[in-house]
NULUMSE-761042 format. One record per residue (C-alpha): residue in three letters; y, x, z; residue number from 1. Coordinates in Angstrom, 1 decimal. Layout:
# NULUMSE-761042
r Ala, y Y, x X, z Z, k NUM
...
This chain:
# NULUMSE-761042
r Unk, y 21.0, x 28.4, z -24.5, k 1
r Unk, y 18.3, x 28.8, z -21.9, k 2
r Unk, y 14.8, x 29.9, z -22.7, k 3
r Unk, y 12.8, x 28.9, z -19.7, k 4
r Unk, y 9.2, x 30.1, z -19.4, k 5
r Unk, y 7.3, x 27.8, z -17.1, k 6
r Unk, y 4.1, x 29.6, z -16.1, k 7
r Unk, y 1.3, x 28.3, z -13.8, k 8
r Unk, y 0.3, x 31.2, z -11.5, k 9
r Unk, y 2.5, x 33.0, z -9.1, k 10
r Unk, y 1.0, x 36.4, z -8.9, k 11
r Unk, y 1.1, x 39.0, z -11.7, k 12
r Unk, y 0.4, x 42.7, z -11.6, k 13
r Unk, y 3.4, x 45.0, z -11.0, k 14
r Unk, y 3.2, x 46.3, z -14.7, k 15
r Unk, y 3.6, x 42.8, z -16.0, k 16
r Unk, y 6.6, x 42.0, z -13.8, k 17
r Unk, y 8.3, x 45.3, z -14.8, k 18
r Unk, y 7.6, x 44.6, z -18.5, k 19
r Unk, y 9.0, x 40.9, z -18.1, k 20
r Unk, y 12.1, x 42.2, z -16.3, k 21
r Unk, y 12.7, x 44.8, z -19.0, k 22
r Unk, y 12.6, x 42.3, z -21.9, k 23
r Unk, y 14.5, x 39.6, z -19.9, k 24
r Unk, y 17.5, x 41.9, z -19.3, k 25
r Unk, y 17.8, x 42.7, z -23.1, k 26
r Unk, y 18.8, x 39.1, z -24.0, k 27
r Unk, y 22.5, x 38.5, z -24.6, k 28
r Unk, y 24.4, x 36.4, z -22.1, k 29
r Unk, y 24.5, x 33.4, z -24.6, k 30
r Unk, y 20.6, x 33.3, z -24.6, k 31
r Unk, y 19.2, x 33.6, z -21.2, k 32
r Unk, y 15.4, x 34.2, z -20.7, k 33
r Unk, y 14.2, x 32.8, z -17.3, k 34
r Unk, y 10.8, x 32.6, z -15.7, k 35
r Unk, y 9.8, x 29.7, z -13.4, k 36
r Unk, y 6.4, x 30.4, z -11.7, k 37
r Unk, y 4.5, x 27.3, z -10.8, k 38
r Unk, y 1.8, x 27.2, z -8.1, k 39
r Unk, y -1.7, x 27.0, z -9.2, k 40
r Unk, y -3.6, x 24.1, z -7.6, k 41
r Unk, y -6.4, x 25.1, z -5.2, k 42
r Unk, y -9.8, x 24.7, z -6.7, k 43
r Unk, y -11.7, x 23.6, z -3.7, k 44
r Unk, y -13.9, x 20.6, z -4.5, k 45
r Unk, y -11.5, x 18.9, z -6.9, k 46
r Unk, y -12.2, x 17.6, z -10.3, k 47
r Unk, y -10.7, x 19.3, z -13.3, k 48
r Unk, y -8.6, x 16.3, z -14.1, k 49
r Unk, y -7.1, x 16.1, z -10.7, k 50
r Unk, y -6.3, x 19.8, z -10.8, k 51
r Unk, y -4.6, x 19.6, z -14.1, k 52
r Unk, y -2.7, x 16.5, z -13.0, k 53
r Unk, y -1.3, x 18.3, z -9.9, k 54
r Unk, y -0.2, x 21.3, z -12.0, k 55
r Unk, y 1.4, x 18.9, z -14.6, k 56
r Unk, y 3.5, x 17.4, z -11.8, k 57
r Unk, y 4.8, x 20.9, z -10.8, k 58
r Unk, y 5.4, x 21.9, z -14.4, k 59
r Unk, y 7.3, x 18.7, z -15.1, k 60
r Unk, y 9.4, x 19.3, z -12.0, k 61
r Unk, y 10.3, x 22.7, z -13.3, k 62
r Unk, y 11.5, x 21.6, z -16.6, k 63
r Unk, y 15.2, x 20.7, z -17.0, k 64
r Unk, y 15.9, x 17.2, z -18.1, k 65
r Unk, y 16.5, x 17.1, z -21.8, k 66
r Unk, y 14.8, x 20.4, z -22.5, k 67
r Unk, y 12.7, x 20.8, z -25.6, k 68
r Unk, y 9.1, x 21.4, z -24.4, k 69
r Unk, y 6.9, x 23.9, z -26.2, k 70
r Unk, y 3.4, x 24.0, z -24.9, k 71
r Unk, y 1.4, x 27.3, z -25.4, k 72
r Unk, y -2.0, x 26.1, z -26.5, k 73
r Unk, y -5.0, x 27.8, z -28.1, k 74
r Unk, y -5.1, x 24.9, z -30.6, k 75
r Unk, y -1.4, x 24.9, z -31.3, k 76
r Unk, y 0.2, x 26.1, z -34.5, k 77
r Unk, y 0.0, x 29.8, z -35.2, k 78
r Unk, y 3.4, x 31.4, z -35.9, k 79
r Unk, y 4.3, x 34.7, z -37.4, k 80
r Unk, y 7.1, x 36.7, z -35.9, k 81
r Unk, y 9.5, x 35.6, z -38.7, k 82
r Unk, y 8.5, x 31.9, z -38.2, k 83
r Unk, y 9.2, x 32.3, z -34.5, k 84
r Unk, y 12.6, x 33.6, z -35.4, k 85
r Unk, y 13.2, x 30.6, z -37.5, k 86
r Unk, y 12.1, x 28.3, z -34.7, k 87
r Unk, y 14.4, x 30.1, z -32.3, k 88
r Unk, y 17.4, x 29.6, z -34.6, k 89
r Unk, y 16.5, x 25.9, z -34.8, k 90
r Unk, y 16.1, x 25.5, z -31.1, k 91
r Unk, y 19.5, x 27.2, z -30.6, k 92
r Unk, y 21.2, x 24.8, z -32.9, k 93
r Unk, y 19.6, x 21.7, z -31.4, k 94
r Unk, y 19.0, x 22.3, z -27.7, k 95
r Unk, y 20.6, x 23.6, z -24.6, k 96
r Unk, y 17.3, x 24.5, z -23.0, k 97
r Unk, y 13.7, x 25.1, z -24.3, k 98
r Unk, y 10.9, x 25.2, z -21.9, k 99
r Unk, y 7.9, x 27.3, z -23.1, k 100
r Unk, y 4.9, x 26.3, z -20.9, k 101
r Unk, y 2.0, x 28.5, z -20.1, k 102
r Unk, y -0.9, x 26.7, z -18.4, k 103
r Unk, y -3.1, x 27.9, z -15.5, k 104
r Unk, y -6.7, x 29.1, z -15.6, k 105
r Unk, y -7.9, x 25.8, z -16.8, k 106
r Unk, y -5.1, x 25.2, z -19.4, k 107
r Unk, y -2.7, x 22.3, z -19.5, k 108
r Unk, y -3.2, x 18.6, z -18.8, k 109
r Unk, y -4.2, x 16.9, z -22.1, k 110
r Unk, y -1.5, x 14.3, z -21.8, k 111
r Unk, y 1.1, x 17.0, z -21.2, k 112
r Unk, y 0.0, x 19.0, z -24.2, k 113
r Unk, y 0.2, x 15.8, z -26.4, k 114
r Unk, y 3.6, x 14.9, z -25.1, k 115
r Unk, y 5.1, x 18.3, z -25.7, k 116
r Unk, y 7.6, x 18.5, z -28.7, k 117
r Unk, y 5.5, x 21.4, z -30.1, k 118
r Unk, y 2.3, x 23.2, z -29.5, k 119
r Unk, y 2.1, x 26.9, z -30.5, k 120
r Unk, y -0.5, x 29.6, z -30.3, k 121
r Unk, y 0.3, x 33.2, z -29.6, k 122
r Unk, y -3.1, x 34.6, z -30.6, k 123
r Unk, y -6.6, x 33.8, z -31.5, k 124
r Unk, y -7.6, x 36.1, z -28.8, k 125
r Unk, y -8.1, x 34.9, z -25.1, k 126
r Unk, y -5.4, x 36.7, z -23.2, k 127
r Unk, y -4.8, x 37.2, z -19.5, k 128
r Unk, y -1.9, x 35.2, z -18.2, k 129
r Unk, y 0.2, x 38.2, z -17.2, k 130
r Unk, y -0.2, x 39.5, z -20.7, k 131
r Unk, y 0.8, x 36.2, z -22.2, k 132
r Unk, y 4.1, x 36.3, z -20.2, k 133
r Unk, y 4.9, x 39.7, z -21.4, k 134
r Unk, y 3.8, x 39.0, z -25.0, k 135
r Unk, y 5.9, x 35.9, z -25.1, k 136
r Unk, y 9.0, x 37.7, z -23.7, k 137
r Unk, y 8.6, x 40.4, z -26.2, k 138
r Unk, y 8.2, x 38.1, z -29.2, k 139
r Unk, y 11.2, x 36.0, z -28.1, k 140
r Unk, y 13.3, x 39.1, z -27.9, k 141
r Unk, y 12.0, x 40.2, z -31.3, k 142
r Unk, y 12.8, x 36.8, z -32.8, k 143
r Unk, y 16.3, x 37.0, z -31.3, k 144
r Unk, y 16.7, x 40.6, z -32.7, k 145
r Unk, y 15.8, x 39.4, z -36.2, k 146
r Unk, y 18.3, x 36.5, z -36.1, k 147
r Unk, y 21.0, x 38.9, z -34.7, k 148
r Unk, y 20.4, x 41.5, z -37.3, k 149
r Unk, y 19.5, x 44.0, z -34.6, k 150
r Unk, y 17.3, x 46.9, z -35.6, k 151
r Unk, y 14.6, x 46.4, z -33.0, k 152
r Unk, y 12.4, x 44.6, z -35.6, k 153
r Unk, y 11.4, x 46.4, z -38.8, k 154
r Unk, y 9.5, x 45.0, z -41.8, k 155
């Protein structure tokens, strides 16, 4: 199975890239974690609606056909780590690919959010996008470790 993180925004600090790479390499061959960075739409004299629509087109182009789409959304369902492990197990049984989508500075197009198979929230806090990438990678790894009986997660 492929876990594809589609993230609007191309530049992240070095520390975030190092952390992402560290978690991504920990996944087993049968569960690949990949990142697809999508260009942020330039802000110059455009409406919010047109910005989000342009980013939506890029996001949709990055998502493999037939993938389950999970939008990260501040209004989405809050999950515990154990609940995420349960979701990951479900996704592995039902899908070849899951695309977890992180919106840009202005979020995700409302229509895209509504069309997603699921909407989840990582935190009640507002987090910088680089931090969200790292947090998501770590939590997906933690969820895998729980399901695999690996000692990384302790209760």
